[in-house]
Structure formats: structure tokens, C-alpha cells
FIKOLZA-1660 file (N, C-alpha, C; in steps of 0.1 Angstrom, whole numbers, plus 5000, padded with zeros to 4 digits):
% residues 251
   i   px   py   pz ch aa at
   1 3710 4535 2522  A  M  N
   1 3718 4540 2528  A  M CA
   1 3726 4542 2546  A  M  C
   2 3740 4547 2548  A  E  N
   2 3743 4542 2556  A  E CA
   2 3756 4557 2553  A  E  C
   3 3763 4562 2561  A  W  N
   3 3776 4572 2564  A  W CA
   3 3777 4575 2576  A  W  C
   4 3792 4569 2582  A  R  N
   4 3795 4575 2591  A  R CA
   4 3806 4589 2594  A  R  C
   5 3803 4593 2602  A  D  N
   5 3810 4608 2604  A  D CA
   5 3812 4611 2618  A  D  C
   6 3815 4626 2619  A  Q  N
   6 3815 4632 2635  A  Q CA
   6 3810 4642 2635  A  Q  C
   7 3801 4642 2644  A  G  N
   7 3793 4653 2645  A  G CA
   7 3795 4670 2663  A  G  C
   8 3796 4674 2657  A  I  N
   8 3788 4682 2676  A  I CA
   8 3771 4683 2672  A  I  C
   9 3764 4679 2687  A  V  N
   9 3756 4681 2693  A  V CA
   9 3747 4692 2687  A  V  C
  10 3737 4696 2684  A  L  N
  10 3726 4705 2681  A  L CA
  10 3714 4714 2693  A  L  C
  11 3703 4699 2692  A  S  N
  11 3702 4699 2698  A  S CA
  11 3688 4683 2697  A  S  C
  12 3681 4683 2706  A  V  N
  12 3677 4665 2711  A  V CA
  12 3663 4674 2720  A  V  C
  13 3651 4667 2711  A  R  N
  13 3643 4665 2715  A  R CA
  13 3638 4650 2720  A  R  C
  14 3622 4647 2725  A  P  N
  14 3622 4634 2728  A  P CA
  14 3613 4632 2716  A  P  C
  15 3613 4611 2717  A  H  N
  15 3602 4609 2708  A  H CA
  15 3599 4604 2709  A  H  C
  16 3588 4594 2712  A  G  N
  16 3580 4588 2721  A  G CA
  16 3580 4585 2737  A  G  C
  17 3582 4577 2742  A  E  N
  17 3589 4573 2756  A  E CA
  17 3596 4569 2757  A  E  C
  18 3608 4567 2748  A  T  N
  18 3622 4558 2748  A  T CA
  18 3633 4567 2737  A  T  C
  19 3628 4570 2729  A  S  N
  19 3639 4576 2722  A  S CA
  19 3637 4597 2717  A  S  C
  20 3646 4598 2708  A  A  N
  20 3646 4611 2706  A  A CA
  20 3651 4613 2690  A  A  C
  21 3647 4625 2691  A  I  N
  21 3657 4636 2675  A  I CA
  21 3665 4641 2670  A  I  C
  22 3677 4634 2673  A  L  N
  22 3687 4640 2676  A  L CA
  22 3690 4649 2660  A  L  C
  23 3697 4664 2661  A  E  N
  23 3704 4674 2652  A  E CA
  23 3715 4677 2658  A  E  C
  24 3721 4669 2645  A  V  N
  24 3742 4674 2647  A  V CA
  24 3747 4680 2638  A  V  C
  25 3753 4695 2641  A  L  N
  25 3765 4691 2624  A  L CA
  25 3774 4688 2621  A  L  C
  26 3774 4679 2613  A  T  N
  26 3783 4674 2610  A  T CA
  26 3799 4680 2600  A  T  C
  27 3813 4673 2595  A  E  N
  27 3817 4673 2593  A  E CA
  27 3821 4674 2579  A  E  C
  28 3811 4660 2578  A  A  N
  28 3814 4657 2557  A  A CA
  28 3797 4661 2554  A  A  C
  29 3786 4662 2562  A  H  N
  29 3766 4661 2563  A  H CA
  29 3766 4672 2563  A  H  C
  30 3768 4678 2568  A  G  N
  30 3761 4686 2575  A  G CA
  30 3753 4688 2589  A  G  C
  31 3742 4699 2583  A  R  N
  31 3734 4697 2596  A  R CA
  31 3726 4686 2589  A  R  C
  32 3721 4673 2601  A  H  N
  32 3713 4660 2596  A  H CA
  32 3706 4663 2612  A  H  C
  33 3699 4653 2604  A  M  N
  33 3690 4643 2619  A  M CA
  33 3685 4631 2617  A  M  C
  34 3678 4629 2628  A  G  N
  34 3679 4613 2625  A  G CA
  34 3676 4606 2640  A  G  C
  35 3672 4594 2641  A  L  N
  35 3663 4594 2652  A  L CA
  35 3674 4585 2662  A  L  C
  36 3674 4591 2675  A  V  N
  36 3679 4574 2682  A  V CA
  36 3673 4569 2691  A  V  C
  37 3675 4553 2690  A  R  N
  37 3665 4553 2696  A  R CA
  37 3672 4544 2710  A  R  C
  38 3670 4550 2720  A  G  N
  38 3671 4544 2732  A  G CA
  38 3675 4559 2737  A  G  C
  39 3676 4573 2732  A  G  N
  39 3679 4582 2732  A  G CA
  39 3673 4592 2745  A  G  C
  40 3661 4586 2749  A  A  N
  40 3659 4591 2764  A  A CA
  40 3663 4587 2778  A  A  C
  41 3671 4575 2773  A  S  N
  41 3675 4571 2785  A  S CA
  41 3686 4574 2795  A  S  C
  42 3690 4572 2808  A  R  N
  42 3701 4574 2813  A  R CA
  42 3713 4576 2816  A  R  C
  43 3715 4566 2802  A  R  N
  43 3727 4564 2799  A  R CA
  43 3730 4576 2787  A  R  C
  44 3722 4580 2773  A  M  N
  44 3719 4587 2763  A  M CA
  44 3718 4603 2768  A  M  C
  45 3715 4603 2781  A  K  N
  45 3712 4618 2779  A  K CA
  45 3723 4629 2782  A  K  C
  46 3730 4621 2790  A  P  N
  46 3751 4629 2794  A  P CA
  46 3756 4634 2777  A  P  C
  47 3749 4622 2776  A  V  N
  47 3758 4621 2758  A  V CA
  47 3753 4630 2746  A  V  C
  48 3738 4632 2747  A  L  N
  48 3731 4642 2737  A  L CA
  48 3731 4655 2738  A  L  C
  49 3740 4659 2749  A  Q  N
  49 3744 4674 2755  A  Q CA
  49 3744 4681 2742  A  Q  C
  50 3735 4694 2742  A  P  N
  50 3747 4709 2729  A  P CA
  50 3753 4707 2732  A  P  C
  51 3761 4704 2719  A  G  N
  51 3774 4709 2725  A  G CA
  51 3791 4697 2721  A  G  C
  52 3786 4689 2726  A  N  N
  52 3793 4674 2727  A  N CA
  52 3797 4667 2708  A  N  C
  53 3811 4662 2707  A  S  N
  53 3808 4657 2697  A  S CA
  53 3808 4644 2698  A  S  C
  54 3804 4641 2685  A  V  N
  54 3802 4630 2691  A  V CA
  54 3801 4619 2681  A  V  C
  55 3809 4605 2671  A  M  N
  55 3811 4597 2661  A  M CA
  55 3793 4595 2660  A  M  C
  56 3798 4594 2650  A  L  N
  56 3777 4594 2640  A  L CA
  56 3783 4581 2631  A  L  C
  57 3766 4572 2636  A  A  N
  57 3765 4561 2623  A  A CA
  57 3750 4563 2616  A  A  C
  58 3743 4568 2605  A  W  N
  58 3735 4570 2607  A  W CA
  58 3730 4561 2594  A  W  C
  59 3717 4555 2595  A  R  N
  59 3712 4544 2586  A  R CA
  59 3696 4544 2576  A  R  C
  60 3696 4545 2571  A  A  N
  60 3680 4545 2562  A  A CA
  60 3679 4541 2546  A  A  C
  61 3666 4539 2547  A  R  N
  61 3664 4527 2539  A  R CA
  61 3667 4538 2525  A  R  C
  62 3660 4547 2526  A  L  N
  62 3662 4555 2512  A  L CA
  62 3671 4572 2519  A  L  C
  63 3676 4582 2512  A  S  N
  63 3681 4591 2513  A  S CA
  63 3679 4602 2522  A  S  C
  64 3663 4602 2516  A  E  N
  64 3655 4609 2523  A  E CA
  64 3648 4607 2532  A  E  C
  65 3645 4594 2540  A  H  N
  65 3643 4592 2549  A  H CA
  65 3654 4596 2564  A  H  C
  66 3643 4599 2579  A  L  N
  66 3644 4603 2588  A  L CA
  66 3658 4597 2587  A  L  C
  67 3652 4583 2588  A  G  N
  67 3666 4575 2595  A  G CA
  67 3671 4576 2609  A  G  C
  68 3678 4562 2615  A  T  N
  68 3683 4564 2622  A  T CA
  68 3697 4570 2624  A  T  C
  69 3704 4571 2641  A  F  N
  69 3717 4575 2648  A  F CA
  69 3723 4565 2653  A  F  C
  70 3732 4558 2651  A  T  N
  70 3742 4553 2667  A  T CA
  70 3749 4562 2666  A  T  C
  71 3749 4562 2685  A  V  N
  71 3763 4574 2691  A  V CA
  71 3774 4573 2696  A  V  C
  72 3774 4581 2698  A  D  N
  72 3792 4575 2708  A  D CA
  72 3795 4589 2709  A  D  C
  73 3800 4591 2725  A  L  N
  73 3808 4598 2733  A  L CA
  73 3820 4603 2722  A  L  C
  74 3822 4616 2721  A  S  N
  74 3835 4615 2714  A  S CA
  74 3845 4629 2729  A  S  C
  75 3838 4635 2733  A  R  N
  75 3840 4648 2742  A  R CA
  75 3828 4649 2745  A  R  C
  76 3828 4654 2757  A  A  N
  76 3816 4659 2767  A  A CA
  76 3821 4677 2764  A  A  C
  77 3815 4685 2764  A  R  N
  77 3813 4704 2769  A  R CA
  77 3803 4706 2776  A  R  C
  78 3790 4705 2773  A  A  N
  78 3782 4712 2779  A  A CA
  78 3784 4711 2799  A  A  C
  79 3790 4698 2804  A  G  N
  79 3788 4690 2816  A  G CA
  79 3805 4707 2823  A  G  C
  80 3810 4705 2816  A  T  N
  80 3828 4718 2819  A  T CA
  80 3819 4729 2818  A  T  C
  81 3811 4733 2810  A  L  N
  81 3804 4748 2807  A  L CA
  81 3790 4751 2823  A  L  C
  82 3786 4744 2831  A  M  N
  82 3784 4743 2843  A  M CA
  82 3783 4750 2853  A  M  C
  83 3793 4756 2854  A  D  N
  83 3799 4766 2867  A  D CA
  83 3803 4776 2861  A  D  C
  84 3800 4781 2845  A  E  N
  84 3802 4792 2831  A  E CA
  84 3787 4803 2830  A  E  C
  85 3776 4805 2835  A  P  N
  85 3771 4808 2827  A  P CA
  85 3768 4813 2820  A  P  C
  86 3778 4824 2813  A  M  N
  86 3783 4833 2808  A  M CA
  86 3783 4823 2794  A  M  C
  87 3797 4812 2794  A  A  N
  87 3800 4805 2786  A  A CA
  87 3787 4789 2778  A  A  C
  88 3781 4791 2788  A  L  N
  88 3778 4783 2787  A  L CA
  88 3759 4785 2781  A  L  C
  89 3760 4798 2781  A  S  N
  89 3749 4812 2772  A  S CA
  89 3755 4810 2758  A  S  C
  90 3767 4810 2756  A  G  N
  90 3773 4814 2746  A  G CA
  90 3772 4795 2737  A  G  C
  91 3774 4790 2743  A  L  N
  91 3775 4776 2736  A  L CA
  91 3758 4773 2735  A  L  C
  92 3753 4776 2748  A  L  N
  92 3740 4776 2733  A  L CA
  92 3733 4784 2726  A  L  C
  93 3740 4799 2724  A  S  N
  93 3734 4802 2718  A  S CA
  93 3744 4801 2701  A  S  C
  94 3757 4797 2704  A  A  N
  94 3761 4791 2694  A  A CA
  94 3752 4778 2685  A  A  C
  95 3750 4769 2694  A  C  N
  95 3739 4762 2684  A  C CA
  95 3726 4762 2681  A  C  C
  96 3719 4770 2687  A  A  N
  96 3713 4776 2678  A  A CA
  96 3708 4778 2667  A  A  C
  97 3716 4788 2669  A  V  N
  97 3721 4796 2650  A  V CA
  97 3727 4785 2642  A  V  C
  98 3737 4778 2645  A  A  N
  98 3739 4762 2635  A  A CA
  98 3732 4760 2633  A  A  C
  99 3723 4760 2636  A  S  N
  99 3707 4754 2632  A  S CA
  99 3697 4761 2621  A  S  C
 100 3704 4778 2621  A  A  N
 100 3694 4781 2607  A  A CA
 100 3704 4772 2589  A  A  C
 101 3716 4761 2593  A  L  N
 101 3722 4763 2585  A  L CA
 101 3713 4752 2573  A  L  C
 102 3710 4755 2565  A  P  N
 102 3705 4746 2554  A  P CA
 102 3707 4730 2560  A  P  C
 103 3696 4713 2558  A  E  N
 103 3698 4708 2563  A  E CA
 103 3705 4697 2552  A  E  C
 104 3718 4690 2558  A  R  N
 104 3723 4682 2545  A  R CA
 104 3733 4689 2539  A  R  C
 105 3736 4699 2539  A  E  N
 105 3740 4703 2528  A  E CA
 105 3758 4707 2539  A  E  C
 106 3769 4705 2533  A  A  N
 106 3779 4700 2534  A  A CA
 106 3789 4723 2538  A  A  C
 107 3798 4720 2552  A  H  N
 107 3802 4733 2549  A  H CA
 107 3814 4725 2564  A  H  C
 108 3825 4722 2561  A  T  N
 108 3832 4711 2571  A  T CA
 108 3843 4730 2571  A  T  C
 109 3847 4737 2560  A  P  N
 109 3856 4750 2574  A  P CA
 109 3842 4750 2577  A  P  C
 110 3831 4749 2578  A  L  N
 110 3821 4765 2591  A  L CA
 110 3822 4752 2602  A  L  C
 111 3824 4742 2600  A  Y  N
 111 3824 4728 2609  A  Y CA
 111 3840 4729 2619  A  Y  C
 112 3847 4728 2613  A  E  N
 112 3858 4730 2617  A  E CA
 112 3861 4742 2629  A  E  C
 113 3858 4754 2624  A  A  N
 113 3851 4764 2623  A  A CA
 113 3850 4767 2648  A  A  C
 114 3838 4759 2644  A  F  N
 114 3831 4755 2649  A  F CA
 114 3830 4752 2663  A  F  C
 115 3843 4741 2658  A  E  N
 115 3850 4728 2671  A  E CA
 115 3863 4739 2674  A  E  C
 116 3869 4756 2666  A  V  N
 116 3879 4758 2677  A  V CA
 116 3866 4773 2685  A  V  C
 117 3856 4771 2683  A  L  N
 117 3850 4782 2692  A  L CA
 117 3849 4777 2703  A  L  C
 118 3840 4767 2698  A  L  N
 118 3837 4754 2715  A  L CA
 118 3845 4752 2724  A  L  C
 119 3860 4747 2715  A  D  N
 119 3871 4744 2726  A  D CA
 119 3879 4755 2734  A  D  C
 120 3875 4769 2726  A  A  N
 120 3877 4782 2734  A  A CA
 120 3871 4789 2750  A  A  C
 121 3854 4780 2749  A  M  N
 121 3847 4783 2755  A  M CA
 121 3854 4777 2769  A  M  C
 122 3858 4766 2764  A  A  N
 122 3862 4753 2780  A  A CA
 122 3879 4763 2783  A  A  C
 123 3883 4769 2777  A  G  N
 123 3891 4764 2776  A  G CA
 123 3898 4783 2778  A  G  C
 124 3895 4792 2775  A  T  N
 124 3901 4801 2773  A  T CA
 124 3886 4819 2772  A  T  C
 125 3889 4827 2782  A  D  N
 125 3884 4839 2783  A  D CA
 125 3882 4849 2767  A  D  C
 126 3885 4843 2761  A  I  N
 126 3892 4858 2742  A  I CA
 126 3874 4847 2735  A  I  C
 127 3861 4844 2739  A  W  N
 127 3859 4830 2734  A  W CA
 127 3845 4845 2728  A  W  C
 128 3842 4852 2738  A  P  N
 128 3836 4864 2723  A  P CA
 128 3837 4868 2714  A  P  C
 129 3851 4872 2716  A  A  N
 129 3849 4880 2703  A  A CA
 129 3852 4864 2693  A  A  C
 130 3859 4853 2700  A  V  N
 130 3861 4837 2691  A  V CA
 130 3847 4839 2686  A  V  C
 131 3835 4839 2687  A  L  N
 131 3818 4836 2688  A  L CA
 131 3811 4850 2672  A  L  C
 132 3816 4855 2681  A  V  N
 132 3815 4866 2664  A  V CA
 132 3823 4868 2653  A  V  C
 133 3831 4868 2652  A  R  N
 133 3843 4860 2645  A  R CA
 133 3832 4849 2636  A  R  C
 134 3831 4840 2649  A  W  N
 134 3821 4829 2639  A  W CA
 134 3811 4830 2633  A  W  C
 135 3803 4837 2636  A  E  N
 135 3787 4844 2633  A  E CA
 135 3788 4849 2619  A  E  C
 136 3801 4862 2627  A  L  N
 136 3810 4866 2609  A  L CA
 136 3809 4851 2592  A  L  C
 137 3815 4846 2601  A  G  N
 137 3815 4839 2588  A  G CA
 137 3809 4824 2586  A  G  C
 138 3798 4827 2592  A  L  N
 138 3788 4818 2589  A  L CA
 138 3778 4825 2579  A  L  C
 139 3780 4835 2582  A  L  N
 139 3768 4852 2574  A  L CA
 139 3785 4849 2555  A  L  C
 140 3787 4847 2561  A  Q  N
 140 3799 4847 2550  A  Q CA
 140 3801 4836 2539  A  Q  C
 141 3802 4822 2547  A  E  N
 141 3800 4807 2541  A  E CA
 141 3786 4805 2537  A  E  C
 142 3774 4811 2543  A  L  N
 142 3759 4812 2533  A  L CA
 142 3759 4819 2524  A  L  C
 143 3767 4830 2517  A  G  N
 143 3769 4837 2511  A  G CA
 143 3769 4854 2510  A  G  C
 144 3761 4858 2525  A  Y  N
 144 3757 4870 2530  A  Y CA
 144 3771 4875 2541  A  Y  C
 145 3782 4869 2529  A  G  N
 145 3796 4883 2542  A  G CA
 145 3794 4894 2536  A  G  C
 146 3799 4904 2552  A  L  N
 146 3800 4916 2552  A  L CA
 146 3815 4923 2543  A  L  C
 147 3810 4933 2533  A  D  N
 147 3824 4930 2528  A  D CA
 147 3828 4949 2533  A  D  C
 148 3842 4949 2544  A  L  N
 148 3846 4953 2549  A  L CA
 148 3860 4961 2550  A  L  C
 149 3864 4954 2537  A  S  N
 149 3882 4958 2533  A  S CA
 149 3880 4972 2531  A  S  C
 150 3871 4979 2528  A  R  N
 150 3875 4997 2520  A  R CA
 150 3857 5001 2525  A  R  C
 151 3858 5016 2523  A  C  N
 151 3847 5023 2531  A  C CA
 151 3839 5027 2513  A  C  C
 152 3828 5020 2524  A  A  N
 152 3821 5019 2503  A  A CA
 152 3812 5035 2503  A  A  C
 153 3815 5043 2505  A  A  N
 153 3813 5064 2504  A  A CA
 153 3827 5063 2491  A  A  C
 154 3844 5064 2502  A  T  N
 154 3852 5069 2496  A  T CA
 154 3863 5061 2489  A  T  C
 155 3859 5047 2497  A  G  N
 155 3872 5033 2488  A  G CA
 155 3884 5037 2500  A  G  C
 156 3881 5046 2505  A  V  N
 156 3898 5043 2517  A  V CA
 156 3899 5030 2525  A  V  C
 157 3907 5027 2527  A  R  N
 157 3910 5014 2540  A  R CA
 157 3914 5017 2552  A  R  C
 158 3915 5035 2561  A  E  N
 158 3920 5028 2566  A  E CA
 158 3909 5041 2580  A  E  C
 159 3912 5035 2594  A  D  N
 159 3900 5037 2601  A  D CA
 159 3882 5041 2594  A  D  C
 160 3889 5026 2593  A  L  N
 160 3867 5022 2592  A  L CA
 160 3862 5016 2605  A  L  C
 161 3855 5022 2610  A  I  N
 161 3849 5019 2625  A  I CA
 161 3827 5019 2618  A  I  C
 162 3827 5017 2609  A  Y  N
 162 3813 5014 2614  A  Y CA
 162 3805 5006 2596  A  Y  C
 163 3793 5001 2600  A  V  N
 163 3787 4998 2591  A  V CA
 163 3775 4997 2587  A  V  C
 164 3774 5001 2574  A  S  N
 164 3758 4998 2562  A  S CA
 164 3749 4990 2569  A  S  C
 165 3737 4993 2575  A  P  N
 165 3724 4984 2589  A  P CA
 165 3725 4973 2567  A  P  C
 166 3721 4981 2559  A  K  N
 166 3721 4985 2547  A  K CA
 166 3726 4972 2535  A  K  C
 167 3742 4980 2535  A  S  N
 167 3740 4974 2524  A  S CA
 167 3755 4964 2529  A  S  C
 168 3755 4962 2543  A  G  N
 168 3765 4952 2550  A  G CA
 168 3783 4960 2545  A  G  C
 169 3783 4969 2543  A  R  N
 169 3798 4974 2543  A  R CA
 169 3805 4990 2549  A  R  C
 170 3820 4984 2548  A  A  N
 170 3815 4992 2560  A  A CA
 170 3819 5013 2559  A  A  C
 171 3821 5012 2567  A  V  N
 171 3825 5032 2564  A  V CA
 171 3831 5039 2571  A  V  C
 172 3843 5043 2565  A  S  N
 172 3850 5051 2577  A  S CA
 172 3847 5058 2586  A  S  C
 173 3856 5068 2596  A  R  N
 173 3851 5077 2606  A  R CA
 173 3847 5088 2598  A  R  C
 174 3854 5098 2588  A  T  N
 174 3850 5104 2578  A  T CA
 174 3840 5107 2572  A  T  C
 175 3838 5102 2566  A  A  N
 175 3828 5098 2553  A  A CA
 175 3811 5089 2573  A  A  C
 176 3809 5088 2577  A  G  N
 176 3803 5080 2585  A  G CA
 176 3796 5093 2594  A  G  C
 177 3803 5103 2596  A  Q  N
 177 3808 5112 2611  A  Q CA
 177 3787 5122 2613  A  Q  C
 178 3782 5122 2600  A  N  N
 178 3770 5129 2601  A  N CA
 178 3764 5114 2600  A  N  C
 179 3766 5105 2596  A  Y  N
 179 3755 5091 2592  A  Y CA
 179 3756 5086 2607  A  Y  C
 180 3763 5086 2621  A  K  N
 180 3767 5074 2634  A  K CA
 180 3753 5070 2634  A  K  C
 181 3747 5078 2642  A  D  N
 181 3731 5070 2646  A  D CA
 181 3727 5066 2638  A  D  C
 182 3728 5055 2625  A  R  N
 182 3716 5050 2619  A  R CA
 182 3735 5040 2611  A  R  C
 183 3743 5041 2620  A  L  N
 183 3750 5031 2619  A  L CA
 183 3747 5025 2625  A  L  C
 184 3758 5014 2619  A  L  N
 184 3763 5001 2635  A  L CA
 184 3779 5001 2636  A  L  C
 185 3787 4999 2645  A  M  N
 185 3797 4998 2650  A  M CA
 185 3807 4993 2642  A  M  C
 186 3816 4991 2641  A  L  N
 186 3828 4977 2633  A  L CA
 186 3836 4979 2645  A  L  C
 187 3838 4968 2656  A  P  N
 187 3849 4961 2658  A  P CA
 187 3862 4963 2657  A  P  C
 188 3878 4966 2665  A  G  N
 188 3886 4965 2657  A  G CA
 188 3885 4948 2649  A  G  C
 189 3887 4940 2664  A  F  N
 189 3893 4927 2662  A  F CA
 189 3890 4921 2648  A  F  C
 190 3873 4923 2643  A  L  N
 190 3873 4921 2634  A  L CA
 190 3877 4930 2616  A  L  C
 191 3890 4930 2629  A  M  N
 191 3891 4939 2612  A  M CA
 191 3909 4930 2612  A  M  C
 192 3912 4925 2616  A  G  N
 192 3923 4921 2613  A  G CA
 192 3936 4916 2630  A  G  C
 193 3934 4928 2642  A  A  N
 193 3931 4923 2655  A  A CA
 193 3931 4912 2663  A  A  C
 194 3941 4908 2674  A  Q  N
 194 3932 4896 2679  A  Q CA
 194 3927 4896 2684  A  Q  C
 195 3921 4883 2690  A  A  N
 195 3904 4884 2695  A  A CA
 195 3907 4887 2708  A  A  C
 196 3920 4888 2712  A  G  N
 196 3934 4882 2726  A  G CA
 196 3922 4900 2730  A  G  C
 197 3925 4906 2718  A  G  N
 197 3931 4920 2727  A  G CA
 197 3913 4926 2726  A  G  C
 198 3908 4917 2718  A  A  N
 198 3892 4927 2724  A  A CA
 198 3888 4932 2733  A  A  C
 199 3878 4940 2735  A  E  N
 199 3872 4948 2750  A  E CA
 199 3857 4949 2752  A  E  C
 200 3852 4942 2764  A  P  N
 200 3839 4940 2765  A  P CA
 200 3831 4948 2754  A  P  C
 201 3834 4962 2750  A  R  N
 201 3825 4972 2741  A  R CA
 201 3825 4966 2730  A  R  C
 202 3840 4960 2722  A  D  N
 202 3838 4959 2709  A  D CA
 202 3830 4944 2705  A  D  C
 203 3837 4937 2717  A  V  N
 203 3826 4927 2711  A  V CA
 203 3808 4926 2717  A  V  C
 204 3801 4931 2727  A  A  N
 204 3786 4940 2725  A  A CA
 204 3789 4945 2712  A  A  C
 205 3792 4951 2704  A  N  N
 205 3792 4959 2692  A  N CA
 205 3792 4948 2681  A  N  C
 206 3805 4936 2685  A  G  N
 206 3806 4928 2675  A  G CA
 206 3788 4925 2673  A  G  C
 207 3788 4914 2687  A  L  N
 207 3774 4908 2686  A  L CA
 207 3762 4910 2685  A  L  C
 208 3760 4928 2685  A  R  N
 208 3749 4937 2677  A  R CA
 208 3745 4931 2661  A  R  C
 209 3764 4939 2657  A  L  N
 209 3761 4937 2645  A  L CA
 209 3764 4922 2640  A  L  C
 210 3764 4913 2639  A  T  N
 210 3763 4897 2633  A  T CA
 210 3742 4895 2638  A  T  C
 211 3742 4903 2647  A  A  N
 211 3727 4896 2651  A  A CA
 211 3718 4904 2642  A  A  C
 212 3723 4912 2635  A  H  N
 212 3715 4923 2627  A  H CA
 212 3714 4915 2611  A  H  C
 213 3727 4913 2612  A  F  N
 213 3722 4903 2599  A  F CA
 213 3721 4889 2598  A  F  C
 214 3729 4881 2608  A  M  N
 214 3721 4871 2613  A  M CA
 214 3701 4872 2605  A  M  C
 215 3700 4879 2609  A  E  N
 215 3681 4882 2618  A  E CA
 215 3679 4881 2603  A  E  C
 216 3684 4895 2598  A  R  N
 216 3684 4897 2585  A  R CA
 216 3680 4889 2575  A  R  C
 217 3690 4883 2573  A  Y  N
 217 3694 4873 2564  A  Y CA
 217 3691 4855 2566  A  Y  C
 218 3693 4853 2577  A  L  N
 218 3689 4838 2580  A  L CA
 218 3678 4838 2580  A  L  C
 219 3676 4844 2591  A  F  N
 219 3656 4848 2599  A  F CA
 219 3644 4850 2597  A  F  C
 220 3647 4858 2591  A  A  N
 220 3630 4866 2586  A  A CA
 220 3629 4862 2572  A  A  C
 221 3639 4855 2566  A  P  N
 221 3630 4856 2551  A  P CA
 221 3628 4838 2557  A  P  C
 222 3629 4835 2568  A  Q  N
 222 3620 4822 2571  A  Q CA
 222 3608 4826 2579  A  Q  C
 223 3603 4835 2579  A  E  N
 223 3594 4843 2590  A  E CA
 223 3600 4838 2607  A  E  C
 224 3609 4838 2612  A  K  N
 224 3614 4838 2623  A  K CA
 224 3622 4847 2625  A  K  C
 225 3626 4846 2637  A  H  N
 225 3634 4856 2648  A  H CA
 225 3648 4851 2649  A  H  C
 226 3660 4855 2654  A  L  N
 226 3665 4855 2661  A  L CA
 226 3665 4845 2675  A  L  C
 227 3676 4832 2674  A  P  N
 227 3666 4821 2683  A  P CA
 227 3666 4825 2702  A  P  C
 228 3655 4822 2705  A  D  N
 228 3657 4831 2719  A  D CA
 228 3674 4828 2729  A  D  C
 229 3678 4816 2725  A  A  N
 229 3688 4816 2733  A  A CA
 229 3702 4824 2727  A  A  C
 230 3700 4831 2718  A  R  N
 230 3714 4842 2713  A  R CA
 230 3707 4852 2715  A  R  C
 231 3696 4859 2718  A  L  N
 231 3692 4871 2727  A  L CA
 231 3699 4866 2745  A  L  C
 232 3688 4855 2746  A  R  N
 232 3695 4856 2760  A  R CA
 232 3712 4864 2760  A  R  C
 233 3723 4855 2753  A  L  N
 233 3735 4853 2751  A  L CA
 233 3733 4871 2755  A  L  C
 234 3732 4881 2739  A  Q  N
 234 3731 4894 2744  A  Q CA
 234 3728 4897 2753  A  Q  C
 235 3716 4903 2761  A  A  N
 235 3707 4902 2768  A  A CA
 235 3720 4901 2786  A  A  C
 236 3724 4894 2783  A  L  N
 236 3733 4888 2795  A  L CA
 236 3739 4893 2796  A  L  C
 237 3755 4893 2783  A  F  N
 237 3764 4900 2782  A  F CA
 237 3765 4919 2790  A  F  C
 238 3755 4923 2777  A  E  N
 238 3754 4934 2780  A  E CA
 238 3748 4946 2790  A  E  C
 239 3744 4933 2799  A  R  N
 239 3740 4933 2822  A  R CA
 239 3753 4931 2826  A  R  C
 240 3762 4927 2822  A  R  N
 240 3775 4920 2829  A  R CA
 240 3783 4936 2823  A  R  C
 241 3788 4937 2819  A  F  N
 241 3795 4950 2808  A  F CA
 241 3785 4961 2804  A  F  C
 242 3774 4963 2811  A  G  N
 242 3766 4977 2800  A  G CA
 242 3770 4985 2802  A  G  C
 243 3777 4986 2822  A  Q  N
 243 3783 5001 2823  A  Q CA
 243 3793 5008 2813  A  Q  C
 244 3800 4998 2820  A  N  N
 244 3818 4997 2811  A  N CA
 244 3811 4995 2791  A  N  C
 245 3810 4995 2787  A  A  N
 245 3807 4993 2772  A  A CA
 245 3793 4993 2767  A  A  C
 246 3791 5009 2774  A  P  N
 246 3783 5016 2762  A  P CA
 246 3778 5006 2743  A  P  C
 247 3767 5001 2742  A  V  N
 247 3770 4995 2721  A  V CA
 247 3756 5008 2721  A  V  C
 248 3761 5011 2709  A  Q  N
 248 3750 5017 2700  A  Q CA
 248 3737 5008 2691  A  Q  C
 249 3725 5015 2697  A  P  N
 249 3712 5003 2696  A  P CA
 249 3712 5002 2678  A  P  C
 250 3713 4992 2680  A  L  N
 250 3706 4987 2656  A  L CA
 250 3694 4996 2655  A  L  C
 251 3695 5008 2641  A  P  N
 251 3682 5015 2636  A  P CA
 251 3671 5003 2636  A  P  C
% end
């Protein structure tokens, strides 16, 4: 068995004295793992960094085997973000969340959006809003999309500012007025507004929104919790923007 594909490094862990187990998100083969011989070497360590784009050749005797990877670097990202703690935290968070995808199940649109997100981290300051949109897209791709098109209570399409934490459906300002302490905030940039116009408060609310539903739908069924990297990102974001961007706590 053999295939070639492009991918993004999600994680790497040592295996024996010289090798490593590599986890990647590939364009055509989904989240995949494989052994990299010599992966612990000085030459390979800079290549096998989360967020790096790589070209891969995977080989195994049978399809169900772990198999081995041959890896060539296409684009390094982690090194360029070392002086940007927030963006580096965002990169590690996105890689950890992507590890929740089913193994060996292709999600090409999500992979393409992942590349856009990582490129935004390296080149723009709108990446936190792009990250929230990507997490929302991940939920959609896996069949847990939120219904933000109309109010769950009245059916109206205007002035939607809340989301029900139970149904994942939008709620209008009027319908949610008496229950707002039990509802999640719906940031405007998730309703078609440009990500570049998102205020820190909106992004913080967006991070809370996607965290709630990822925990509920992706991690809790596996008796897991949000990855530590995702929790650290949210804590870092709220510490930096907390005074100017208070967020409504999750119910």
C-alpha cells in the first residue's frame, strides 16, 4: 500500500531512540498517522513542527497498519510565530482541535480552510476571528453545524444576537431578553460581517461559543475535554482583552 499527499503537521511524539510517530491532516486522506524513521534527528525536528506544511509518502504492507512516512518540508510556520505568543498559541490550539477529526476520513474543504487559517496567523491580525469561523466549519463538516439563519423561537432573521446552548440555534434580541443569562452570545462576524471588523469582545464570545459545542459534540462523547492548547488560547485571549472585552460565561 502506498500513497502520496500534502499535509499539515498536527503533532509528533518520540518512538524509540531515533524515530517519531507523526500525526498529520492531509488533503485527500484525512487525519493520518505514521512512523518517521529518523524523526528524532536534528535534521527532521525542524520539519516535524505543528503547523508546517509537508509533502508525504506513506507506505505499509496492509492498509490497517500504521505504516511509515517519508516527509519533505513545503512550508515552515511555527518558527515564524515564535515571537508572537498569541498566534503561536492559536496555531497549537488549531492543531490540537484538528486531532479530534476521525482518522483516515477525508475532509478536503476543512483541510483547505485550515491552510487559510494558518496563513492568516502568519500574515494578518484577523486570524482569531478566522479561527472561530474555522472551528464553526469543523462542527459543520462533522454534522454538528449550528443553525444561525433564524430565531429558534420566532423564526425572524433579524437582530440575532444569542445562541441556545442546548439546540445550537440562533435567538433574537427580543426573544432572548428574559433568558439572556442562559444563552451564548452570537458575534456579528459569524453572521456575514467581515472578520476584519471583529472586535476583541466579539472574538472572545466566538471562542466561548465554539468551545461549548466542540466540548459537547466532539470531546464529551469520547469522555475527553477540550485540548489544553485550546483552553490556554482562550485564557490568553481573555487575559489580554479581558477589561475591554468582557464575555458572557457559559451556562
